[in-house]
N, C-alpha and C positions, 0 to 999 in steps of 0.2 A: 684218807692217801691226798698229797697233794697231786694235781696236773700241770699241765704244761699249762692250761691256760690258766690256773690259779697263778702261778708261776709271774706269769706274762701281767698279769692283770695287777695284779701286787705291785712288782717291782720294775716293769718295763724294760728299761732302756739297760739296767743291773742286768733282769737278766739275758736279754739278749745278746750282749757285750760277752758274759758268765759260757753261755750255748755255744753260742760260734766259737770262743777260743777254744773252749775243750773239745768241739767238732774237730775242729784242725790240725791239735795233737792228738786224737786219736787218730784220721783217718792218715796223718802223716807216720804215724806210729805201726800202724798197720801195714802203710804201701813200705815201708822200712824191714819189717816182719817179714811180707810177703818177698819183696827184692831178695831180702838173704835167703830166702829159700825153704821158708816155716813151711810144713806138712797141714795143708787147712782143711785135709779131708780129714786130717788123724784129730785134728784140735776140734773140727767139726764134732766128728766121732765120739768123743770124750765128754762131749758133755748129751751124748743121745741126738743127733740130727744126722742125718745120713743124706750125703749129695747125692746128686746124679752125677753121671761122668761129663755132662756138658757143661758141668763149672768150670774147666779148666780150658775151656776155649773163652772165658771172661778176661783173660789177660789180668796183669800186675795192678793196675788200679782198679778192675773189675772185683777181683778178690779182695782186696783192701777194701772197697769199696761196701762188699758181701758182709767182712768182719765188722767194720765200722758199725753197720745196722745190726747187726746180731750183737752187738754189746753195748744199744740205747739202754735195757731195762740196766743195766750196772754204771752206765753215767750217767744217769738221771741225780740219783740222789747226792751225790758229791756236784751236781752243779746247779743244785738247789741252795747245799749248805755253802758252797761259796757265794752266791748270788746274795745271800742274806748279809755275809762276811762284808762284800764288794757294798755294798747297800748303805750298809749302816757307816763305813769309813768314805763313802763317797759322801755323804748325809752330811758328816764331820767336819769335812772339807770344805763343803759347801758354806756351811754356818759358820766358819772361823773368822774371827776378825781382818780384815786387808792390811 
């Protein structure tokens, strides 16, 4: 099972670029959903997580960040897959004759 440290060690900047890019997309998507009025408690309840009533005081960005962090295990495999793809293409581009 790959880990974040394995990905950074093997792919370096390509992993970091892919990870940051996908994280920005993720937090933006969740921010848009929370802004649109998604029921965060129901979403967490659907996956077996019960939120304390305090979560409502987090605000839009806080709730989006909470969803973003909860989705981390789902984001990791696509990040690694995209990193492999990006690293291969980066190497081909670097080695292409000028």
